[in-house]
N, C-alpha and C positions, 0 to 999 in steps of 0.2 A: 602602271604603264611607265610613269616617270622613272621609277626605280629600275625597270628593265632597260630603258634607254641609257640611263647612267651606267648600268652594268656593261652594256655593249660599248659605250663610249670609252670605258676604262680598260677594255681588254688589252693585255700585253704590258700594262703599266705596273710599276712596283716601287716599293720604298727604297730598294737597293740601287735604283737608277737615278741619274740626275734629273732635276725637275725639267730642264730643257728637253731632255730625251722623252720624258713622259708627255710633255706638251706636244711634241711632234707626233708621238704615237696616238695621242687623243685626236689630233687634227686628222690623221689618216683614217681613224675610225669614224670621225664625223663626216669626212668626205665620202667614205664608203656608205654610210647610212643615207646621206643626201642623194648619193648616186642611186641607191636602191629605191628610194622614194620617187626620184625623177624618172627612172626606168619604168616603175609601176604605173605612173601617170601616163607616160608615152604609150605603154602597152595597152592601157585601158582605152586611150583615144584611138589608137590604130585599130583595135578590135571593134570598137563601137562604130568607127567610120567605114572600115573596109573589110572587116571580118578577120579571121585568124589566118592571114596569108604569110608569105615568106618573110616580109619585113617584121611583122609581129613576132614570128618565131625567132628571128635573129635578135630582136630586142629581149625576148624571154631568155635566150641563151646568154646574152651579155649580162644578165642579172647575176650570173655566177661570179662576176668580177668582184663586187663588193662583198659577197658571201665568203669568197676565198680570202679576201683581204682580212676580214674579221677573224676567220679561222686561223690564218697564219699568225696574227697578233695573239690570239688565245694560246697558241702553241709556243709562243716566245720567239717566233721567226719574224721579228719586227722589221729588220732591214730588207728581208726578202719581200715582205708584204708591201713595203713602200715602193720597191722597184716594180713589184707586180702591178700596183695601181698606176704607177707612172707610165708603164709600157702598155698595159692592156687597154686602159681607158681611151687614149687617142686612137689606138689601133682599131678598136671596135667602132668608134665613131666614124672613122674613115671607111671601115668595112661596111657599115650600115649604109652610109652615103653612096658608096660605089654600087653596092648590091641593089638598093632600091632603084637607082637610075638604070642600072644594067637590065633589070627586069621591067623597067618602065611602069612601076606601080605608083598609084596615087599621085599622078602628075609629078613624078620625081624630078623632072627637069625644069620645074618652075623656078622663077627667080628667087622666091623666098627660101627655097631649099639651099641655095648657095649661101645665103646669109646665115641660116640656122647652123649648118654643119661647120662652116668656117669659124663661126663664133664659138661653137662647142669645142672645136680643136684648140682655139685660142685659150679658152678657159682651162682645158685640161693641161695645156702647156705651162700654165702658171703653178699647177699643184706641186711639182717637185720643189719649186722655190720655197714652198711653205712647210714641207715635211722633211727637208734635208737641211743640215747645218751648213753655214757658210764656212765653217772651219775645215770641212772636208770637201774642197773644191772638186776633186776627182770624182767622188761619189755623186756630187750635185751635177757635174757635167755629163756623167753617164746617164743619170736619170732624165736630164733635159734633152738628150740627143734624139730619141724617137719622136717626142711631141714637137720639137722644133723642126725636125725633118718633115713631119706631116704638115706643119703649118707653112713653112717656106716652099715646100714642094707640092702644095695642095693641088694647083692646076696641072702640074706635070704628071702627078700620080693619076688624076682623073682622066687626063688625056691619054695616058698610057693604056687605060682600060676602055677608051673610046666613050667616056661618059663625061667629057669636059663641059664647062659652062660657057666657053668662049663662043659657041655657036648660038647662044641666046642673044648675042649683041650684034648689031649691024656694024659694018666698018665705018669709021675706024674704031678699033677696040681699045683705044688708049684709056678710056674712062674705066673700063673693067680692070685693066692692069694697074691703074693708079689706085683703085680701091684695094686691090690685093697688096700693093706696096704699103698702103696706109695700115692695113692689118699687121704687116711685118714690122713696120716702124713702131706701131703701137706696142707690139709684143716686146721689141727691144727696149722701148721706153719703160714698159712695165717691169721687165727683168731688172733693169738698172735701178728703178725706183724701189722694187721689193728688196733687192740686195742691200740698198742703202738703208731702208727701214730695218732690215734684219740686223745690219751692223749696229745701228743705233740701239735697237732692242737688246742685242747681246751685250753691248756696253752697259746699258742700264741694268741688265740682269747681273753682270759681273760686279758692278758697283753695289747693287743690292746685296749680293752675296758677301761682299766685304763688310758692309754695314751689319749684316746678320751675324758675321763672325765676331765683330767688335761687341755687338750686343750680347752674344753668348759668353764672351770673355768677362764682360761686366757682370753677367748673371752668375758666372762661376765664383767671382770674387764675393758677390753678395751672398751666395750660398755658404761660402766659408765663414763669413761674418755671422750668418744665421746659425751655423753649426756651433760656433764659439758661444753665441748667445744661448743656445740650447744647453751647452755644457754647463754654463753658469746657472741656468734655470734648473738643471738636473741636480746641481749641488744644493741649491736652495730647497729644491723639492725633497732631497734626502733628509734634510733637517726637519722639514715640514712633515715628512712621512713618519719620522721617528716619533714625533708628537702624536701623529694620528694613530700609530700603533698602540701607544699607551691608552689613547682614548678608545680604540677598538677593543682592547683587552677588557676595559671596564664595561663596554657595551656587550661584549661577548658573555661576560659573567652575568650581566643582567638578562641577556637573551636566554642563557641556559636556565636561569631561574624561571623565566616565562615559559620556556618549552617544557620544563618539568611540571609546571602548573597545568599547561595545556594537556600533557600526557596523562596527568591524573584525571583531568576532566574527560578526556577521550576514553580512558579506561572505565570511568564511571558510566559514561554514555553507552559503551559497549556492553557493560554488565546489565544495564537497564534494557538494552536491545535484546541481549541473550535471554534475559528473564521473560521479555515479551514473547520471544520466539518459543521458549519452553512452554509458556502459558498457552500460546496458540496451538503448539504441538499437542500438549496435554488435552486441550479442548477438542482438537481434531480426532485424537485417538479415542477420547471419551465418546464422541459422536459415532465413530466407527464401531466402538464396542457396543454402544447402545443399539446401533443398527444391526450389528451381528447378533446381539442378544435377542433383538426383536425377530430377526429372521430365524434364529435358532428356536425361539419360542413357537413361531409359526410352524417350523418343521417338526418340533416336538409334538405340538398339538395335532398336526397332520398325521404324524406317525402314531400318536395315541389313538386318534380317530380311526386310522387305518388298522391298527392292532385290534381295537374294539370291534371294528367291522369284520375283520378276519375271524376273530374269536366267535362273534355272534353268528356269522353266516356259515362257518364251518361246524359249529357245535351240533346243529340239528342233523345234517346229513351224516356226520361222523358218528353221532350217537345212534342214529337209525341203523347205520351200517354195522356198528359193533353189536347192537342188539340182535339184528338179524343173523349175524355170524354166530353169536352165542347160541341163539335158538337153533340154528342149523346144526351146530355141533352137538347140542343136547337132544335133538329130535331123533328118535330111533326109526320113525316111520319114513321110508324112502319116498313114498308118495307125497307126504307133507314136505319133505325136503325139496322135491321138484317144484312144488308150489311156491316155496320161498325164494327160489333162484331168480325169477323175474323181479321180485321186490329188491333183492340184493343188487341186481343189475341196475334198476332204476336209481337206487341210492348212490351207487358208484358213479352213474352218469351225472347225477345232480352234483355230486362232489367234484367231478371232473370239470363240469361247467363253471362252478364257482372258482376253482383253482385257475381255470383259463381266464376268467374275468379279472381275477387278482393279478395274474401275469401281465395282462394288458396295462393295469394301473402301474405295476412295477416298471414296465418298459417305459411308460411315459415319464415317470419320476427320474429314471436313470438316463434317459435320452441317449441310449447307446448307439454309437456310430451314425446317428442321423445327420444328414447334410441338407442344407437348404438348396432348393432348385427353383428355376424360373417357372412358376406354375401359371398356366393359362386358366383363369377362372371360368371362362366360357366353355372350354373343353371339359373341365371337371364337372360342371353342371350337366353337360350333355351326357357324360358317362353315367352320372347318377340317374338321370331321366331314363336312360336305357335300362339301367339296373332295376329301377323301381317300376318301369313301364308306366310312367305318368308324364303328363305335360304334352302329350301328342294329340293330334286331331282325333276326336271321338272320345277322349278321356274326360272324366268328370273333374279333372284337376288341371288348372291353367297355371303355368309357371312363366312369370314375366321377369325380364332381366333389364337392369339399367346399370351397366358396368362402365363407369367413367375411368376406372383403373382396371384394365383387363388382365394384367399379370402382376404377380407378387412373388418375392423370394420367400419360400416357405418349405417346410418338410412335407413332401408330397403326401405321405400316408396320413399325416395330421390333417391337412386341408381336406383330403377326401373324406376322412372320418367325421370331421366337423360338419361339412356340408351334408353328408349322407345322413347323419343323425338328426340335424335340424330339419332337413327337407322331409325325411321319413316321418318324424314326429308331426310335422305340419299335415302330411297326408293321412297318417293314422288317426289323428285327433281332429279331423275336419268335420264341419257341420254338414250332415247329410241332407239337410233341407235346402241347401243352396250350393251353387257351383263353387268349388274350392279354388281360391286364387292365392298363389304363393309369389311374393315379390322379393327379388334378390337384387340388392344394390351394392355398389362399391364406389368409393371416392377417396381422394387424398386431401388432407388438410394439414398444412405445415409439414412436419416430419413423421406423420402417422397416416396409416391406411385404415379405412373403416369398411367393414362388410356387415350388411344388414339383411336379415331374413325375416320377412313379415308374412303372416297368414291371416285369414278371416275365419279361423276354426273355432273350437269350443272355448279356448282361452283357459287361464289358470287363475284360481283364487289366491292371489299373492298375499292377502292378509292372513289366510290360514296356512298356506304352504310355502311362503316366500323364504323362510329360514331353512327349509329342507329341499329347496328346488334343485340344488346341485349336489346333493348327497347320494351315496350309493344305495341302490335298491329302493329308491323312493318313487312311488307311483301316485298319480293324482287323478287318473281316469281308469276305471277297472273294466270297462265294457269291451276293451280290446286287449290282446295279449302283449306282454312285455316284461322285462326284468328290472326296469328302473335304473339302468346303468348308462344310458346314452348321454343324458345331460351331464352326468358326473364326468364321463370321459371327455366331453366337449370342453368343460371348464378346465380340466387338468391339461388338455392339449393347448388351449388358448394361453393359459398361464405359463406353460412350458416354453412358449414362444414370446414370453415377456409381454403378453397381451392382457386385455381386460374384456370381460363380457358383462353386459347389462341386459335387463329384461323389462319389458312393459307388457302388461296383459290385463285383459278385462273379460270376464265370463260372457260367452256367447258373441263376442265381438272379434276376438283374435289375439295374437301374441306377436311381439316384435323382439327379436334377439339382435343386439348390436354389439359388434366386436371391434376393438381398436388395437392395432398392432404397430409397433415402431418399425420404421424402414431400416432393415439391417444394413450395416455399413461394410462388414467384411464378408463378402461372398465370393471373392476372387481367388482365395487360396484356403479352402476348408480342408483340413487334414483328415484323410480317411485311413491312412496307415502311416506309421512312423517308426523307424528303427535307425540304428547306427549305419546301416547299409543304404537305406533309401527312404524317401518320403513320397507318399501318394496323396495328391490333393485334388479337389474338385473346384473348378471355376464355373460358378453358376451363370455368370455373364456370358461366357463364351460357350457354355455347355461342353466343357473340355475336361478330360482327365489329364492330370499332370504327374509324371513320374520323374523324380530327380534322384539320380544315383549319387551317393556320397563317397562310396569306395567299392572295391571289388569284393563281392560276396562269394561264399562257397556255392557249390552246385545246389545244395538243398535250399539255402536262403534265396538264391537266384530264382528258383522255380516257385518258392513260396510267395515271393514278392510279386512276380508276374501273375500268379494265380489270384492273388488279392486284387490286382489290377483288372483281371478279367471279371471278377465278381462285381467290381464297381460298375463296369459297363453293363452288367446284367441288372443291377439294382437302381442305377440312375440314368437319367437321360443325357448321355455323353455321346456326341457325334464327332468330337475331335480328340486327338491323342498327342500330347506333347511329351517327348522323351528326351531328357538331358543326360547324355552318356559321357560328358567331358571328364568325369571322375570315375567312370566305371572300370577302366583298366581292361586287362586281358580276360576273355571268357573262353572256356574250352570249346572245342569243335562240336562235341556232343550237345552242349547246352545251346550253342548257336543254332544247330539243326533243329533242336526241339523248339526254340523260339520261332524260327521261320516257318516250320511245318505245322506247329500246333498252336502257338499263341496268336500269331498274326491272323490266321484264318478265323479263329474263334472271335477275336475282337472285331474283325470286319463284319462277321455275321451278327454281332450284337449291336450294330449300328454305327460303327466308326466310319466316317466319310473322309476325314483328313488326318494325316499323320505328319507331325513335325518332329524332325530329328535335330537335336542340338549337339554338335560335336566340336572338337578342337580343329581349328583351321589347318594346323600342321600335321594332322593325323591322316596320312595318305596311305598307310600300309594296309588298311582294311577296305580299300576301294572296292575290291571284288565282292566283299561281303555286303557292303551297302548297295551295290548294284543288284545283287540277288534280292535283297529286301525290296528295292524299288520295283523290280520286275514282279515280285509276288503281290505287292500292294496294287500295282497297276492292273494286274490280271483280275483282282477282286474289285476294281472300280474305286479304289481309295487314292486320293490325291496325296502324293508324297513329296515333302519339301525338306531341304537341309539348310540349317542356319548355324552360325558360329557365335551367336549372342542371344541370350534368353529374352531380353527386352525387345529386340528386333523381331523375334519369333512371335511374341505376344502381340506386338503392334501389327504384324501381318495378319493375324487371325482377327483382330479387331476391325481392321480395314475391310477384310473379306466379309465379315459379318454385316458391316454397314452397307456394303455394296450389294 
């Protein structure tokens, strides 16, 4: 606050001006600030006492006087600002006095009003004496003229507007006139006194200036002496510096030797550090090689086991089929040949079944084009209950669920196969002497999801069969049909998802299968198709298919890519379609028609509910084409939106999904 007041008080001053001029400007700023404070107090008192009436409004208007004074000083019009305050201040005092009495407000004709306004005019008439120099008598006289006129003609001006004070006094009115003459005499006395004081002050200032000049001259002489002293010191310093240079050269040689020693030590440390890095790198590569060898060994053992299984399981049906074919070729009797045909058919079907089973295993190992989806475990269990016709009212099988984690990012076919095999085994190998109860639980612990399937069936003798539990074509109960492939497929599918499966079982009490899966981190951009022309990905979080064009393809590639995108909608639960065409370029009219008339309807029929088009903001030449696309999607009930930024489009879909 103090800094701000100082700033206002120094408006219009400058180092290029004389100090006397700066003092007069500062005084005019001080008068303006005091005037503003005084008017604010009067305005508050008037409003508080009488409300916001004419006198208060006039006081508010008169507050412009100090504001304009400060503004003129700020603009460098300091002479005008001093004339302004010298003229307007007494003028507005007289105006307020006449106006309030003219309107008969607030007992304006009281005796105290005479004293207040005449005193204010008296004070304002002294201001020019303080802000103008005595050396310019003409300027000073012009500045004094209005205030002196208002003071000496105070009663005359009031009587002129029929608001005089003389009516307040009974005859004789000599006392009132004497009081007025005393004000006038006091003013003349004050003028003479202030002018005398200004004369003395200016003489003192002049004398002070002379003294300052003398002091400056002496300082100049002293500076010359100091300069000479510095020259002598410089000469001495040169001699001293020559000695120091010699000393520095010796020190430099010493420092170079020390730096050379430090460099040798540094290089030695660097070599040790590099050796340590190489050692760590070798250790890391060794660990990676050991891990790779271990994985390779597991893969080789798996392949060897798979090869042995294939050889073993194919040998019998192939040998049987070859024998029957040879017998068929050698048999001359047509009747006997007809009898052989069903046997050949059975052997062929058995061979086809085994090949089909092996294909399932190969598919699991290769994980071809499989993408993770957001699987609802409750819905999958309901599908299996309908498929097996169990778990409903009246059924001898009760399925209980406790799903603390209801959804999981997983390959849909894998999850369905895992749950189907485990639930089907629990039903098939149930204890017929009691009601079969199957309990399915899921929960999350740290960064893993657990799924447990528990039954109260016949159980498995793990001591006898534990090592063969998850092998192909291994069966442990022969009173019901089966191929011994289900648990093998379950284990393969669990491990394909980087999971683990454990089993606890006791004969006649039941079995518990518990699976542990890591929570997948990258499910928002799973590539389904990738080429130099485009990439098709699946976002499991948004259930969205994402098509990003990299460049303009030919007609064949264009249709092939969009056909692949249609297949994704058929194979996966995608209800949103994000298409980025910013790099697509120009497409032929025929291909556009094919896209609008064939691709869009098919994708809408396959479950697409929202289509997001990402294009260049400056691309306005295809407006008609985008409008046709909008109309087509709107007719099919698909929400169609256009964006110019990929991240904003994804953010829109995320917000829409949360809402």
